[in-house]
C-alpha positions in Angstrom: -69.3 35.7 -58.4 -65.6 36.0 -59.2 -64.6 38.6 -61.8 -63.3 37.7 -65.2 -59.5 38.1 -65.7 -59.8 38.6 -69.4 -61.8 40.7 -71.9 -61.4 38.5 -74.9 -60.6 34.7 -74.8 -60.2 31.9 -77.3 -61.3 28.5 -76.1 -59.7 25.5 -77.8 -62.1 22.5 -77.6 -60.7 19.2 -78.8 -63.0 16.8 -80.4 -62.5 14.5 -77.5 -63.7 17.2 -75.1 -67.1 16.9 -76.7 -67.2 13.1 -76.2 -67.6 13.1 -72.5 -67.3 9.5 -71.5 -68.5 8.2 -74.9 -66.2 6.3 -77.1 -67.1 8.2 -80.3 -69.0 11.3 -81.5 -70.7 13.9 -79.3 -72.2 13.4 -75.8 -75.3 15.4 -75.5 -74.9 16.2 -71.8 -71.3 17.3 -72.2 -72.2 19.6 -75.2 -75.1 21.2 -73.2 -72.8 21.7 -70.2 -70.2 23.4 -72.3 -72.8 25.6 -73.9 -74.2 26.8 -70.6 -70.7 27.6 -69.4 -70.0 29.7 -72.5 -73.3 31.5 -71.9 -72.2 32.3 -68.4 -68.9 33.6 -69.6 -70.6 35.8 -72.2 -72.9 37.0 -69.5 -69.9 38.2 -67.6 -69.1 40.6 -70.5 -66.2 38.4 -71.9 -65.9 38.1 -75.7 -65.6 34.4 -76.6 -64.2 32.7 -79.7 -63.9 28.9 -80.0 -61.8 26.6 -82.1 -63.0 23.1 -82.3 -61.1 19.9 -83.2 -62.4 16.8 -84.9 -60.7 13.9 -83.2 -64.0 12.5 -81.9 -64.9 11.7 -85.6 -61.7 11.6 -87.6 -57.9 12.0 -87.2 -56.2 12.8 -90.4 -52.8 11.2 -89.7 -54.2 8.1 -88.1 -56.9 7.6 -90.8 -54.4 8.1 -93.6 -52.3 5.2 -92.2 -55.3 3.0 -91.4 -57.0 3.4 -94.8 -53.8 3.8 -96.9 -55.2 7.2 -97.8 -53.3 10.2 -99.3 -52.3 12.2 -96.2 -53.5 15.6 -97.5 -56.9 14.1 -98.4 -57.2 12.5 -94.9 -56.4 15.9 -93.3 -59.1 17.7 -95.4 -61.5 15.0 -94.2 -60.5 15.9 -90.7 -61.4 19.5 -91.4 -64.9 18.4 -92.3 -65.1 16.7 -88.9 -64.4 20.0 -87.2 -67.2 21.6 -89.1 -69.6 18.9 -87.9 -68.5 19.7 -84.3 -68.8 23.5 -84.9 -72.4 23.1 -86.2 -73.3 21.0 -83.2 -71.9 23.5 -80.8 -73.5 26.4 -82.7 -76.9 24.8 -82.4 -76.5 24.0 -78.7 -75.4 27.5 -78.0 -78.4 29.0 -79.8 -80.7 26.7 -77.9 -79.5 28.3 -74.6 -79.9 31.8 -76.0 -76.4 32.7 -77.2 -75.9 34.5 -80.5 -73.3 32.6 -82.5 -71.5 32.9 -85.9 -69.5 30.0 -87.3 -66.6 30.8 -89.7 -64.9 28.2 -91.7 -61.4 28.2 -93.1 -62.6 26.2 -96.1 -65.6 27.3 -98.1 -68.9 25.8 -97.0 -71.1 28.8 -97.5 -74.4 26.8 -97.1 -73.6 26.3 -93.4 -70.9 28.8 -92.3 -69.3 32.1 -93.1 -65.9 32.2 -94.6 -63.2 33.2 -92.1 -62.6 36.9 -92.3 -60.6 38.4 -89.5 -62.2 41.8 -89.3 -65.7 40.3 -89.5 -64.8 37.9 -86.7 -63.6 40.7 -84.5 -66.8 42.7 -85.2 -68.9 39.8 -84.2 -67.0 39.6 -80.9 -67.4 43.3 -80.2 -71.2 42.8 -80.7 -71.2 40.1 -78.0 -71.5 37.2 -80.4 -69.6 33.9 -79.9 -67.5 33.1 -82.9 -66.7 29.4 -83.7 -63.7 28.8 -86.0 -64.0 25.6 -87.9 -61.8 23.7 -90.4 -58.5 24.5 -88.6 -56.3 26.8 -90.7 -57.7 25.4 -93.9 -54.4 23.7 -94.7 -53.5 20.0 -94.4 -50.8 19.0 -91.9 -51.6 21.9 -89.6 -53.3 20.9 -86.3 -56.3 22.6 -84.8 -53.9 23.6 -81.9 -52.0 25.6 -84.5 -55.3 27.1 -85.7 -56.2 28.0 -82.1 -52.9 29.8 -81.6 -53.2 31.6 -85.0 -56.8 32.7 -84.5 -56.0 33.8 -81.0 -53.2 36.0 -82.2 -55.2 37.3 -85.1 -58.3 38.4 -83.1 -56.2 39.8 -80.2 -57.3 37.3 -77.6 -55.8 37.9 -74.2 -55.5 34.1 -73.4 -55.8 30.8 -75.1 -57.8 28.4 -72.9 -56.8 24.8 -73.7 -59.6 22.5 -72.6 -58.3 19.0 -72.1 -60.4 15.9 -71.6 -59.6 14.3 -68.2 -56.2 16.2 -67.8 -56.2 19.0 -65.3 -52.9 20.7 -66.3 -49.4 20.0 -67.4 -47.3 17.4 -65.5 -43.5 16.8 -65.4 -44.3 13.3 -66.6 -47.5 11.3 -67.4 -49.1 10.8 -63.9 -50.8 7.6 -65.2 -47.4 6.1 -65.8 -45.3 7.9 -63.2 -46.9 7.9 -59.8 -46.1 11.1 -57.9 -45.4 13.2 -61.0 -45.9 16.8 -60.1 -48.1 19.3 -61.9 -46.8 22.7 -63.0 -48.6 25.7 -61.6 -46.7 27.8 -64.1 -44.6 26.7 -67.1 -42.4 28.8 -69.4 -42.9 28.5 -73.1 -39.2 27.6 -73.5 -39.4 24.7 -71.0 -42.6 23.4 -72.5 -40.9 23.3 -75.9 -37.6 21.9 -74.7 -39.1 19.2 -72.5 -41.6 18.2 -75.2 -44.4 17.9 -72.6 -47.1 17.3 -75.2 -49.2 20.4 -74.3 -49.7 21.2 -77.9 -47.7 20.9 -81.1 -44.5 22.9 -81.3 -45.7 25.1 -84.1 -48.7 26.3 -82.0 -46.6 26.7 -78.9 -43.9 28.7 -80.7 -46.6 31.0 -82.2 -48.0 31.7 -78.8 -44.5 32.4 -77.4 -43.5 34.7 -80.2 -46.7 36.7 -79.8 -46.9 36.6 -76.0 -50.3 34.8 -75.9 -50.6 33.0 -72.6 -52.1 29.5 -72.4 -54.2 28.0 -69.6 -54.4 24.2 -69.7 -57.4 22.8 -67.7 -59.7 19.9 -67.5 -63.0 20.5 -69.4 -64.6 17.7 -67.3 -64.2 19.6 -64.0 -67.2 21.4 -62.7 -67.6 24.9 -64.2 -64.2 24.6 -65.7 -64.5 27.2 -68.5 -65.9 29.8 -66.1 -63.2 29.1 -63.5 -60.5 29.4 -66.3 -61.8 32.8 -67.2 -61.8 33.9 -63.6 -58.3 32.6 -63.0 -59.5 29.8 -60.7 -59.1 26.7 -62.9 -56.3 25.1 -60.9 -54.7 24.3 -64.2 -51.3 25.2 -65.6 -50.4 28.7 -67.0 -47.9 28.7 -69.8 -46.3 32.1 -70.4 -42.9 33.9 -70.3 -42.9 33.7 -66.5 -40.6 31.3 -64.7 -41.6 27.7 -64.2 -43.1 26.7 -60.9 -44.1 23.2 -59.8 -46.9 22.8 -57.3 -45.6 22.3 -53.8 -42.4 24.4 -54.5 
């Protein structure tokens, strides 16, 4: 088995990554597959934290517009959606024998611990998986930003961005531009200046300022999380290194 390239990682799972091929909610087989992969990574001695999104249930900005809802209220509702996903992932991980702690940025003490940085780090040091729910706890801030923030706070060595059906970052949307090339490596500055849609600019800037590398990979690929941890994902690495397109 290939050796892990990192000691501590933060995995960003979008809500869509939990859907599999379903149109809404959580796909059981997909959730179980992710849990088994995380168990394998923990078994390699890697400390794993996870930030979950909520787009499979609710998107604050879209729902505010669709329901003529106050934007801040819609964003708080989205935080609740991330807690639902976090609890589902927690239960699935525990079923396969992984010790888990869920921490929420908003107070829901009946089902999750409050987010406390030093406690989260201690859980990781003890080999527990930590799931961060409710984003940053603030409206108008994405779960991408929460992933970057938590990654920096806990001293993660890499942010693993699990995308649903996208195996990296391309110079243009390959579905619209046939022949668009994928980046093997991409600099933070170019990702920001070209607005490639990797993550929101706040999150990307936070990673750049704190030298937190990002690996973008397809969660649907076989053993994708394990391969990302061992440096074999075939995805795109975003860092301070120079940009390289595949084939160059």
